[in-house]
C-alpha positions in Angstrom: -84.3 -28.9 7.1 -81.1 -30.4 8.2 -80.4 -32.0 4.9 -80.5 -28.8 2.9 -78.3 -27.1 5.6 -75.8 -29.8 5.5 -75.7 -29.8 1.7 -75.3 -26.0 1.7 -72.4 -26.3 4.0 -70.6 -28.9 1.9 -71.1 -26.9 -1.2 -69.6 -23.8 0.6 -66.6 -25.8 1.8 -66.0 -27.2 -1.6 -66.2 -23.6 -3.0 -63.7 -22.4 -0.4 -61.4 -25.3 -1.0 -61.4 -24.7 -4.7 -60.6 -21.0 -4.3 -57.6 -21.9 -2.1 -56.2 -24.5 -4.4 -56.9 -22.7 -7.6 -54.6 -23.7 -10.5 -51.8 -21.4 -11.6 -52.5 -19.0 -14.5 -51.6 -20.0 -17.9 -49.1 -17.2 -18.4 -47.4 -14.6 -16.3 -46.3 -11.2 -17.5 -42.8 -9.9 -16.7 -41.1 -6.8 -17.9 -37.5 -6.2 -19.0 -36.0 -2.7 -19.2 -32.6 -2.3 -20.8 -30.6 -0.1 -23.1 -30.1 -2.2 -26.2 -27.2 -0.2 -27.5 -25.1 -0.5 -24.4 -22.4 -3.0 -23.7 -24.4 -4.5 -20.9 -27.8 -4.3 -22.7 -26.7 -6.1 -25.8 -25.3 -9.2 -23.9 -28.2 -9.2 -21.3 -31.0 -9.0 -23.8 -29.7 -12.3 -25.5 -29.2 -13.9 -22.1 -32.6 -13.0 -20.8 -34.4 -14.2 -23.9 -32.5 -17.5 -23.7 -33.4 -17.8 -20.1 -37.2 -17.2 -20.8 -37.0 -20.1 -23.4 -35.3 -22.4 -21.2 -37.7 -21.8 -18.3 -40.8 -22.4 -20.6 -39.2 -25.6 -21.9 -38.2 -27.0 -18.5 -41.2 -29.0 -17.0 -39.8 -28.8 -13.5 -40.3 -25.2 -13.2 -43.8 -23.5 -13.8 -45.0 -26.5 -15.5 -48.5 -25.0 -16.1 -47.4 -21.4 -16.6 -45.6 -19.7 -19.4 -43.4 -16.6 -18.9 -44.2 -13.9 -21.2 -41.3 -11.2 -21.3 -42.0 -7.7 -22.5 -38.7 -6.1 -23.4 -38.4 -2.2 -23.7 -35.4 -0.1 -24.8 -34.7 2.9 -22.8 -32.1 4.2 -25.3 -29.7 5.5 -22.6 -32.4 7.8 -21.2 -33.5 7.7 -17.7 -36.7 9.4 -18.4 -37.7 6.8 -21.0 -36.8 4.1 -18.5 -39.3 5.5 -16.0 -42.0 5.9 -18.7 -41.5 2.3 -19.8 -41.9 0.9 -16.4 -45.0 2.9 -15.9 -46.3 1.4 -19.1 -45.6 -2.2 -17.8 -47.4 -1.4 -14.7 -50.6 -0.8 -16.7 -50.3 -4.4 -18.3 -50.6 -6.4 -15.1 -46.9 -7.1 -14.8 -45.9 -9.2 -11.7 -42.2 -8.2 -11.7 -39.7 -6.1 -13.6 -36.2 -7.1 -14.6 -34.3 -3.9 -14.5 -33.8 -1.1 -14.8 -30.3 -1.1 -16.1 -29.1 2.1 -14.6 -28.8 2.7 -10.9 -30.0 6.4 -11.4 -33.3 5.1 -12.9 -33.5 2.4 -10.2 -33.6 5.1 -7.5 -36.8 6.6 -9.0 -38.5 3.4 -9.9 -38.0 1.8 -6.6 -40.5 4.3 -5.2 -42.9 3.2 -7.8 -42.2 -0.4 -6.9 -42.8 0.2 -3.2 -46.2 1.9 -4.0 -47.5 -0.8 -6.3 -45.7 -3.6 -4.5 -44.2 -5.0 -7.7 -40.6 -6.4 -7.3 -37.8 -4.9 -9.2 -34.9 -7.3 -10.0 -31.9 -5.7 -11.2 -28.4 -7.3 -12.1 -26.7 -4.2 -13.3 -28.0 -1.4 -10.9 -25.4 -2.0 -8.2 -25.4 1.2 -6.3 -24.8 0.4 -2.6 -27.5 2.6 -1.3 -30.1 0.7 -3.3 -29.7 -2.2 -0.6 -31.4 -0.4 2.2 -34.7 -0.5 4.0 -35.9 2.4 1.9 -36.3 0.2 -1.1 -37.6 -3.2 0.1 -39.0 -4.1 -3.4 -35.7 -3.6 -5.1 -33.8 -6.8 -5.4 -30.1 -6.7 -6.5 -29.4 -10.0 -8.2 -25.8 -9.5 -8.7 -22.8 -8.2 -6.5 -23.2 -4.7 -4.9 -20.6 -2.1 -5.6 -19.9 -2.0 -1.9 -17.9 -5.2 -2.2 -16.2 -4.0 -5.4 -14.9 -0.9 -3.4 -13.9 -3.2 -0.5 -11.8 -5.1 -3.1 -10.2 -1.9 -4.3 -9.4 -0.8 -0.8 -7.7 -4.1 0.0 -5.6 -3.8 -3.2 -4.5 -0.3 -2.2 -3.6 -1.5 1.2 -1.8 -4.6 -0.2 0.7 -2.4 -2.1 1.3 0.0 0.7 -0.4 3.0 -0.9 -2.3 5.6 1.4 -4.1 8.0 -1.0 -6.1 7.6 -4.1 -7.7 9.9 -6.6 -11.4 9.1 -7.6 -12.6 9.9 -11.1 -16.3 9.2 -11.5 -19.4 10.0 -13.2 -21.4 12.7 -11.2 -24.6 10.8 -10.8 -26.1 8.5 -8.1 -24.2 5.5 -9.2 -20.8 7.4 -9.3 -21.2 9.4 -6.2 -22.5 6.5 -4.0 -19.9 4.1 -5.2 -17.1 6.6 -4.4 -18.6 7.3 -1.1 -18.5 3.6 -0.4 -14.9 3.5 -1.5 -14.1 6.3 0.9 -15.6 4.4 3.8 -13.7 1.2 2.8 -10.4 3.1 2.6 -10.9 4.9 5.9 -11.3 1.6 7.6 -7.8 0.8 6.4 -6.3 4.2 7.3 -6.3 5.4 3.7 -8.3 8.1 2.0 -9.3 9.8 -1.2 -7.1 12.7 -1.6 -8.9 14.2 -4.6 -12.3 13.7 -6.2 -12.7 14.4 -9.9 -16.2 14.3 -11.0 -17.4 14.2 -14.6 -20.6 14.9 -16.3 -22.7 11.7 -17.0 -22.4 12.7 -20.6 -18.9 14.0 -20.5 -17.2 15.1 -23.6 -13.5 14.9 -24.5 -12.9 18.5 -23.7 -14.4 18.0 -20.3 -12.4 14.9 -19.6 -9.1 16.7 -20.6 -9.7 19.5 -18.3 -10.4 17.1 -15.4 -7.3 15.0 -16.1 -5.1 18.1 -16.4 -6.1 18.9 -12.7 -5.6 15.3 -11.7 -2.0 15.4 -13.1 -1.1 18.3 -11.0 -2.0 16.6 -7.8 0.2 14.4 -5.5 -1.4 10.9 -5.6 -0.7 8.7 -8.7 -3.3 6.0 -7.8 -6.3 6.6 -9.9 -9.6 4.7 -9.4 -11.9 5.0 -12.4 -15.7 4.6 -11.7 -17.4 5.8 -14.9 -20.0 4.6 -17.4 -18.9 2.1 -20.0 -20.0 4.1 -23.0 -17.4 6.9 -22.6 -15.1 5.3 -20.1 -12.4 4.3 -22.7 -12.2 8.0 -23.8 -10.6 8.7 -20.3 -7.8 6.3 -21.1 -7.3 7.8 -24.5 -7.0 11.3 -23.0 -4.8 10.1 -20.3 -2.3 8.6 -22.7 -2.3 11.8 -24.6 -1.5 13.7 -21.4 1.3 11.3 -20.5 -0.6 9.8 -17.6 -0.2 6.2 -18.8 3.5 6.3 -18.1 5.6 4.8 -15.4 4.6 5.9 -11.9 0.8 5.9 -12.5 -1.6 3.2 -11.3 -5.0 3.0 -12.9 -7.7 0.8 -11.2 -11.0 0.5 -13.2 -14.2 -0.8 -11.7 -15.9 -3.7 -13.4 -17.4 -1.6 -16.2 -13.9 -2.1 -18.0 -13.7 -5.8 -17.6 -17.3 -5.9 -19.2 -15.8 -4.2 -22.3 -12.9 -6.7 -22.3 -15.1 -9.7 -22.0 -17.6 -8.5 -24.6 -15.3 -7.1 -27.2 -12.9 -10.1 -26.8 -9.6 -8.7 -28.4 -8.8 -5.0 -28.2 -7.6 -3.1 -31.3 -3.9 -2.4 -31.3 -4.5 1.4 -30.8 -7.0 0.9 -28.1 -4.7 -1.6 -26.2 -2.0 0.9 -26.1 -4.2 3.3 -24.2 -4.9 0.7 -21.5 -1.6 -1.0 -20.8 -1.1 -2.0 -17.2 -4.6 -1.2 -16.2 -6.1 -3.2 -13.3 -9.8 -3.9 -13.3 -12.3 -6.1 -11.4 -14.7 -8.7 -12.7 -17.5 -10.4 -10.8 -16.2 -14.0 -10.1 -18.4 -16.9 -11.1 -17.1 -20.4 -10.3 -16.5 -22.7 -13.2 -19.4 -25.1 -13.0 -21.0 -27.5 -15.6 -24.0 -25.2 -16.0 -21.7 -22.3 -16.8 -19.7 -24.3 -19.3 -22.8 -25.5 -21.1 -24.3 -22.0 -21.3 -20.9 -20.6 -22.5 -20.8 -23.3 -25.3 -24.3 -22.2 -26.4 -23.4 -18.5 -26.5 -22.0 -18.3 -30.1 -25.2 -19.8 -31.3 -27.4 -17.5 -29.4 -25.5 -14.4 -30.6 -25.6 -15.6 -34.1 -29.4 -16.3 -33.8 -30.0 -12.8 -32.5 -27.9 -11.2 -35.2 -25.5 -9.7 -32.9 -22.5 -11.0 -34.6 -19.3 -12.0 -32.7 -19.7 -11.0 -29.0 -18.3 -12.3 -25.8 -20.2 -13.4 -22.7 -19.6 -11.0 -19.8 -20.4 -11.6 -16.1 -23.5 -9.4 -16.5 -24.9 -11.8 -19.2 -24.5 -14.7 -16.7 -26.3 -12.7 -14.0 -29.0 -11.8 -16.3 -29.6 -15.3 -17.1 -29.8 -16.4 -13.5 -32.2 -13.4 -12.8 -34.8 -14.9 -14.9 -34.4 -18.3 -13.1 -34.7 -16.7 -9.7 -37.9 -15.1 -10.7 -39.2 -18.2 -12.3 -38.4 -20.3 -9.2 -39.9 -17.6 -6.9 -43.2 -17.7 -9.0 -43.2 -21.5 -8.9 -43.0 -21.4 -5.0 -45.5 -18.5 -4.9 -48.1 -20.6 -6.8 -47.3 -23.6 -4.7 -48.1 -21.7 -1.5 -51.5 -20.8 -3.0 -50.6 -17.4 -4.3 -52.8 -15.9 -6.9 -51.9 -13.2 -9.5 -54.5 -10.4 -8.8 -54.3 -6.6 -9.0 -56.3 -3.9 -7.3 -56.6 -0.2 -7.6 -54.5 2.1 -5.6 -56.7 4.4 -3.7 -54.2 7.2 -3.7 -53.8 7.0 -7.5 -57.5 6.9 -7.8 -57.7 10.2 -5.9 -55.5 11.9 -8.4 -58.0 11.2 -11.3 -57.4 9.7 -14.5 -56.3 12.6 -16.6 -54.1 12.5 -19.6 -51.4 10.5 -17.7 -53.9 7.7 -16.9 -52.3 7.1 -13.5 -55.3 5.2 -12.4 -54.6 2.6 -14.8 -51.7 1.3 -12.8 -52.7 -1.4 -10.3 -51.2 -2.8 -7.0 -50.1 -6.5 -7.0 -52.1 -8.0 -4.3 -49.5 -10.7 -3.5 -46.6 -8.6 -4.0 -45.1 -9.1 -0.5 -45.6 -12.8 -0.7 -43.8 -12.9 -4.1 -41.1 -10.7 -2.7 -40.5 -13.1 0.1 -40.4 -16.2 -2.3 -37.7 -14.3 -4.4 -35.5 -13.7 -1.3 -35.9 -17.3 -0.3 -34.7 -18.7 -3.6 -31.7 -21.2 -3.1 -30.6 -22.7 -6.4 -27.5 -23.5 -8.5 -27.2 -21.3 -11.5 -24.6 -20.4 -14.1 -23.1 -18.0 -11.6 -22.9 -20.5 -8.9 -24.9 -21.0 -5.9 -27.7 -18.2 -5.8 -28.9 -17.4 -2.4 -29.5 -14.1 -0.6 -27.5 -13.5 2.5 -29.6 -13.9 5.8 -30.9 -12.2 7.7 -31.2 -9.0 5.8 -31.4 -10.9 2.4 -30.3 -7.8 0.6 -27.2 -9.2 -1.2 -26.1 -12.5 -2.7 -23.9 -14.6 -0.5 -20.2 -15.0 -1.0 -19.3 -12.0 -3.0 -16.1 -12.4 -5.0 -14.3 -10.6 -7.8 -11.4 -11.4 -10.1 -8.4 -8.9 -10.4 -7.5 -8.4 -14.1 -4.3 -6.9 -15.6 -4.3 -5.7 -19.2 -1.2 -6.8 -21.0 -0.8 -6.4 -24.8 -4.1 -7.0 -26.7 -5.4 -9.2 -24.0 -5.6 -9.5 -20.3 -4.7 -12.1 -17.5 -6.1 -12.8 -14.1 -3.6 -12.0 -11.3 -5.7 -13.0 -8.4 -9.1 -13.0 -6.6 -10.9 -11.1 -4.0 -13.6 -12.4 -1.7 -15.3 -11.2 1.5 -14.2 -14.4 3.2 -10.4 -14.5 2.4 -9.5 -11.1 0.9 -6.8 -11.2 -1.9 -5.6 -14.6 -3.0 -4.2 -16.3 -6.0 -6.5 -19.4 -5.2 -10.2 -19.4 -6.3 -12.5 -18.4 -3.4 -14.6 -21.5 -3.7 -11.5 -23.4 -2.5 -11.1 -21.3 0.6 -14.7 -21.2 2.0 -14.1 -24.4 4.0 -11.0 -23.0 5.6 -11.0 -20.6 8.7 -11.2 -16.9 7.9 -7.6 -15.4 7.6 -7.5 -11.7 6.6 -4.0 -11.0 8.0 -1.6 -9.1 5.7 0.7 -12.0 5.4 -2.1 -14.0 3.9 -2.9 -11.6 1.1 -1.4 -12.4 -2.3 -1.6 -11.3 -5.9 0.3 -12.4 -8.9 3.0 -10.2 -10.8 1.5 -7.1 -12.3 2.5 -5.4 -15.5 2.2 -1.7 -14.6 1.6 1.3 -16.8 5.0 2.3 -18.5 5.7 -1.3 -19.3 7.4 -2.0 -16.0 7.0 -4.7 -13.4 8.3 -2.5 -10.5 5.6 -1.4 -8.2 4.9 2.3 -8.6 5.6 4.5 -5.5 2.1 5.9 -5.8 2.8 9.6 -5.3 4.8 12.6 -6.4 5.3 16.1 -5.1 2.4 18.1 -6.7 3.1 20.9 -9.1 0.3 23.0 -7.5 1.0 21.8 -4.0 2.2 23.9 -1.0 6.0 24.5 -0.7 7.7 23.6 2.5 8.1 26.8 4.5 11.7 26.7 5.9 12.5 29.3 8.5 16.0 30.9 8.2 17.4 33.2 11.0 18.3 36.6 9.4 21.4 37.0 11.5 23.8 40.0 11.9 26.8 38.0 13.4 28.3 34.7 12.0 27.3 35.3 8.5 29.6 32.7 7.3 27.1 30.1 8.6 24.0 31.8 7.2 23.3 35.2 5.6 20.7 36.6 3.3 22.1 37.9 0.0 21.5 41.7 0.0 18.6 42.7 -2.4 17.3 39.2 -2.9 15.3 36.5 -1.2 18.1 34.0 -1.5 20.5 32.9 1.4 24.1 31.8 1.4 26.5 30.3 3.9 27.6 26.9 5.3 24.2 25.9 6.6 22.5 26.5 3.4 25.1 24.5 1.5 24.6 21.5 3.8 20.8 21.8 3.5 21.0 22.0 -0.3 23.4 19.1 -0.5 20.9 17.0 1.7 18.0 17.8 -0.4 19.9 17.0 -3.7 20.5 13.4 -2.3 16.7 12.6 -2.0 15.4 10.5 -4.8 12.5 12.9 -5.5 12.0 16.6 -5.6 11.3 18.6 -2.6 9.8 22.0 -3.2 10.5 24.5 -0.4 10.8 28.2 0.2 13.2 30.0 2.5 11.5 32.4 4.7 13.7 35.0 6.7 13.1 35.4 10.4 14.3 38.6 11.8 14.9 42.2 10.8 18.6 41.9 9.8 19.5 44.5 12.3 19.4 42.5 15.5 20.0 38.8 15.9 16.5 37.0 16.2 15.6 34.8 19.2 16.3 31.2 17.8 14.2 29.8 20.6 11.2 31.8 19.3 11.9 30.5 15.9 11.8 26.9 17.1 8.5 27.6 18.9 7.0 29.0 15.7 8.0 25.8 13.9 6.4 23.6 16.6 3.3 25.8 16.2 3.0 25.0 12.5 4.2 28.4 11.1 7.3 26.8 9.6 7.8 23.3 8.3 11.5 23.3 9.2 14.5 25.5 10.2 17.9 25.8 8.6 20.5 27.6 10.5 23.1 27.5 13.3 20.6 26.8 16.0 22.3 25.4 19.2 20.7 22.2 20.8 19.5 23.1 24.3 17.1 21.5 26.7 14.1 23.7 26.2 14.4 23.6 22.5 14.6 19.8 22.3 11.2 19.7 24.1 9.6 21.6 21.2 11.3 20.2 18.1 13.6 17.5 16.8 17.1 18.3 15.6 19.5 16.7 13.2 22.9 15.4 14.2 25.3 18.3 14.6 27.4 18.7 11.6 29.6 21.3 13.2 31.9 20.5 16.2 31.4 22.6 19.2 34.2 24.0 21.4 37.0 26.6 21.1 39.5 26.3 18.2 43.0 27.9 18.2 44.3 28.8 14.9 48.2 28.8 14.4 50.4 29.2 11.4 52.0 26.0 10.1 55.6 26.0 9.0 56.6 23.6 6.5 60.2 22.1 6.1 61.7 19.8 3.6 62.0 16.4 4.9 65.1 14.2 4.5 66.6 11.0 5.9 68.0 12.9 8.9 64.7 14.3 9.9 64.6 12.1 13.0 67.6 14.0 14.3 65.8 17.4 14.5 64.4 17.1 18.0 68.1 16.4 19.1 69.3 20.0 19.4 72.7 20.9 20.8 71.2 22.0 24.1 69.6 18.6 24.4 72.9 16.7 23.6 74.6 18.8 26.3 71.9 18.1 28.8 71.9 14.3 28.0 75.7 14.2 28.4 75.7 16.1 31.8 73.1 13.5 33.1 75.2 10.6 31.9 78.2 12.1 33.7 76.1 12.6 36.8 74.9 9.0 36.7 78.5 7.7 36.3 79.6 9.9 39.2 76.9 8.5 41.4 77.8 5.0 40.4 81.4 5.7 41.2 80.6 7.0 44.6 78.5 3.9 45.4 81.0 1.4 44.0 84.6 2.6 44.4 84.9 1.4 48.0 83.9 -2.2 47.1 84.5 -2.6 43.6 88.2 -2.7 42.4 87.2 -1.6 38.9 86.3 1.9 40.3 89.7 2.2 42.1 93.2 3.1 41.0 94.9 6.3 40.0 92.7 9.4 39.6 93.1 9.2 35.8 91.8 5.7 35.7 88.9 6.5 37.9 87.9 9.4 35.7 88.2 7.3 32.5 86.1 4.6 34.1 83.4 7.1 35.1 83.3 8.5 31.6 83.4 5.1 30.0 80.7 3.8 32.3 78.5 6.9 31.4 79.1 6.4 27.6 78.4 2.7 27.7 75.0 3.2 29.4 73.7 4.2 26.0 74.2 0.6 24.7 73.8 -1.9 27.7 72.9 -2.1 31.3 75.6 -2.6 34.1 73.4 -3.4 37.0 73.7 -7.3 37.0 77.5 -7.2 36.3 78.1 -4.8 39.2 76.1 -7.0 41.5 77.9 -10.0 40.5 81.4 -8.6 41.0 80.5 -7.3 44.4 78.6 -10.3 45.8 80.7 -13.2 44.4 84.2 -11.9 44.3 84.8 -13.4 47.8 84.1 -17.0 46.3 86.4 -16.8 43.3 89.6 -15.1 42.9 89.5 -11.7 41.1 91.2 -13.0 37.9 89.2 -16.3 37.8 85.9 -14.4 38.2 86.8 -12.0 35.5 87.8 -14.7 33.2 84.7 -17.1 33.7 82.1 -14.3 33.9 81.3 -13.5 30.3 77.7 -12.1 30.5 75.2 -11.6 33.3 71.8 -10.1 32.3 68.1 -10.8 33.1 69.3 -12.7 36.3 71.1 -15.3 34.2 75.0 -16.1 34.3 76.9 -17.4 31.3 79.9 -19.6 31.9 82.3 -21.3 29.7 81.1 -24.9 29.0 78.2 -24.6 31.5 74.5 -24.1 30.9 72.7 -21.0 32.0 72.6 -20.6 35.7 71.0 -18.0 37.9 73.0 -16.1 40.4 72.3 -18.4 43.4 73.3 -21.4 41.4 76.3 -19.9 40.1 77.5 -18.9 43.5 77.1 -22.4 44.8 79.0 -23.7 41.7 82.0 -21.4 42.2 82.3 -22.3 45.9 82.3 -26.1 45.0 85.1 -25.5 42.5 87.1 -23.5 44.9 86.9 -26.2 47.7 87.8 -28.9 45.0 90.8 -27.0 43.6 92.0 -24.3 46.0 95.0 -23.4 43.9 93.0 -22.9 40.7 
């Protein structure tokens, strides 16, 4: 009995071991949902077919399993996209590449969650799809969240503060602009005006919206619309004069996809987009990318697509197939098995005409999803790895900033989540420390709309905007300064003239409206007028408002342009001027007073000197003449030193000798014949010596 039991156990163990190590299936069904007629769909279809062929011919990946891709065309219809995915779920599909549209992805993500079938989309880049709500949706390209962060950095880099968002009014457009608003708010910027357009907008609808945009203040326009009618916006904008100098157009990566796919723009189409900035998902220049790009002309020719460029979406579509292939390879290596089971909740609904019970749940869906998120490979887009720990986006998001010039375009810089704006490729900066300072943000020269290289200011005063409310005191007195013109709403006066001259000096228009304050019968309270301006009733005040302490606490004042204080007005008499004008102050009365003072001075000197000085002695006639002569000579030279000399040194020299040798004595210096300049003390000693030496002379 022990031998049969032992044999039974060995047979059971062998059976279980064979179940665990079952061989991978010969083929695996994957689905592809695209719009073949779209710019993205045409490129992606060829790239996906090439990737499936490369995977099936590569023995290192799924060596025992063949990928079978079923491609469906949604024909630009979200409803057809949902129907096609439902049909794929009936055919035991392990994963779906798509959908192309973010709008459809929101609906299909609920189906994927229910049936646990992963959705891998490279073109549905709505930021809200990366959330816990849709765990089975895998975004295999860059999320619009990073694209909007790049646009916000560009706006901040050029010093702008407000933008206008023009977008398609669907989940993709609304959620993308919402992400842009959050990124701008983090940099103290904002979306000042939102201009939604119908997902299938006509030229008339676009015209109506752009007319409203042209009346607004901001001139920074962000265009986030579908690629199939996006170029029409530029055509209408050029017709309305919105592609002239002063405007800034920033298009999301839908426009760079058109530039890459259509290669060269037609001359007429190029004129519509001159100076436009757009973003392109950055893919490093690797050997794999170069090899695939060299094959691209042959691939497009083999598909009968004609001449068509390779866009970034084509590269990400190619890598998406390889992500799924490597995830399936890891899934099978871990013992995973492709099996399906009925969904009990769908079975409860019954079959009916919709045949909902035909759809099955992938038993190893969670394990396959985990394998997809753990992929780490080198593809044509660079290193492919999902960012831990959430693993909802690819690592190292980066964009190229493109500027349209002529019939082509040029790259003016890069943006990455690591370094921000830079003229160097992001892969060269990943090894350096993070530096997001404003001084480290750089872009190349830009060719702006209007064929100018000067950075636009970014705003104008809106035609439909609110005028500045300027309060004006309706005074009764001092009407020369400010007064309302009777019967009109206009004002005149010196203050109005100064205000108008200041406004005219501004380099831009300032719309304003003068609003009277007061009834015109009594002078209004200027303090109350200032208080109303501080309260926001008025934007400013024009008038002869005195600057006092309590008013300066409520408002700011300009520098006074009228000097305060009392002014005396007197008539001015003009006379003809001639060479004798300097004699006008010397009136006859002044001459008489001057002469009298000179005579008084002479008399005083005579009184002081005639007792000691022989020059002031003699007959009365001589003394009178001396006084008069002394008074007259005072006009031309001073006598003080001469008088002192004659009085102090007459005793040392004889009168005649002293008179003969003393020529001039001024500024405390004495001039002698044949002698150098001597001061008074030295002269006295010299004269004494001469007298002792020669008493007779």
